[in-house]
C-alpha positions as CSV (number, residue, x, y, z in Angstrom):
1,M,-0.3,0.1,-0.1
2,Q,1.4,3.0,-1.1
3,F,1.2,6.0,1.0
4,P,-1.7,8.1,-0.7
5,E,-0.6,11.1,-2.7
6,F,-1.6,13.8,-0.9
7,I,1.3,12.8,2.1
8,S,3.1,11.5,-1.0
9,S,3.3,15.5,-1.6
10,F,4.5,16.4,1.2
11,P,8.2,18.5,1.6
12,K,10.9,15.7,1.3
13,L,13.7,15.5,4.5
14,D,17.2,15.6,3.3
15,V,19.0,12.3,4.9
16,P,22.3,10.9,4.0
17,F,20.6,7.6,1.9
18,P,20.4,7.7,-1.3
19,E,16.8,8.9,-3.3
20,D,16.4,5.2,-5.0
21,V,17.4,3.5,-1.4
22,V,14.6,5.7,-0.1
23,Q,11.7,8.3,-0.4
24,T,10.6,10.6,2.4
25,A,8.0,12.6,2.6
26,V,7.1,15.0,6.0
27,I,5.5,16.8,8.4
28,R,7.3,19.7,11.2
29,S,5.6,21.5,13.6
30,D,7.6,23.4,16.7
31,A,6.8,20.1,18.9
32,G,8.1,17.7,16.3
33,L,8.5,16.3,12.5
34,V,6.2,13.1,11.5
35,A,8.4,11.6,8.4
36,F,7.2,8.9,5.9
37,F,9.8,6.8,4.3
38,T,9.2,4.4,2.0
39,F,12.3,2.2,1.5
40,L,13.2,1.3,-2.3
41,K,15.9,-1.2,-1.7
42,D,17.5,-2.9,1.7
43,M,18.8,-0.7,3.6
44,E,21.7,-1.3,6.8
45,L,21.0,1.6,9.2
46,P,24.0,2.7,11.4
47,L,24.0,2.6,15.0
48,H,23.7,6.1,16.4
49,S,21.2,8.0,18.7
50,H,19.3,11.2,19.1
51,G,16.3,12.5,21.0
52,A,13.5,10.5,21.4
53,Q,11.5,8.3,18.5
54,W,8.6,6.0,17.6
55,G,7.3,4.1,15.0
56,T,5.2,2.3,13.3
57,V,5.8,-0.4,10.4
58,V,3.2,0.2,7.7
59,E,4.9,-2.3,5.1
60,G,7.1,-4.4,5.2
61,E,9.8,-6.1,8.0
62,I,12.7,-3.8,9.8
63,E,14.9,-5.3,12.3
64,L,15.8,-2.9,14.5
65,T,18.4,-3.6,17.7
66,I,17.8,-0.7,20.8
67,G,19.6,-0.7,23.3
68,G,21.3,-3.7,22.4
69,Q,17.6,-5.8,22.3
70,T,16.7,-6.9,18.5
71,R,13.6,-7.4,17.4
72,I,12.6,-7.7,13.5
73,Y,9.0,-5.4,13.4
74,R,6.1,-6.0,10.8
75,P,3.1,-4.0,9.9
76,G,1.1,-2.7,12.7
77,D,4.2,-3.2,15.3
78,S,5.4,0.0,16.9
79,Y,8.7,0.7,18.4
80,S,9.9,3.2,20.8
81,I,13.2,4.9,21.1
82,P,13.8,6.4,24.6
83,S,15.9,9.8,24.2
84,G,20.4,9.3,23.2
85,V,19.1,5.1,23.1
86,A,22.2,3.7,20.6
87,H,19.8,1.4,17.9
88,G,20.7,0.2,14.6
89,G,18.7,-2.2,12.3
90,T,18.2,-3.4,8.6
91,I,15.6,-2.5,6.3
92,K,14.3,-4.6,3.3
93,A,13.1,-3.4,0.2
94,G,9.4,-2.4,-0.1
95,S,8.8,-1.2,4.0
96,R,6.6,1.9,4.6
97,V,7.5,2.9,8.1
98,I,5.8,6.7,9.8
99,D,8.4,8.5,12.5
100,V,8.3,10.4,14.7
101,F,10.8,12.8,16.4
102,E,11.0,14.9,19.3
103,E,13.8,16.7,17.6
104,P,12.1,19.5,14.9
105,D,15.4,19.7,13.2
106,R,16.2,15.6,13.3
107,Y,16.6,15.9,9.7
108,P,16.9,19.6,7.5
109,I,13.9,19.7,5.4
110,K,15.1,19.6,1.4
111,E,14.9,23.6,-0.3
């Protein structure tokens, strides 16, 4: 299931991954950032940390390691990553994820 056209037309994020690997759409407010990710190819997400993040898998499958614990997330599964906790993983091609970041400036918006 693709995200609806009105979501796909939201501004794009300037993420450190090529557009042929991941597509983005974003809503930003002073309170946080809501990002819609579509992964076109398998992707390795290096271990990193930042402010709090909550996400849910809409389609596909991701394997996340959060604070040293690894779990596979499938459609309907959600995850919560506390601020400063290291996390990374593998995201399968075809996955769609909605992530909410407490940091409104987690990623810059493409101009």
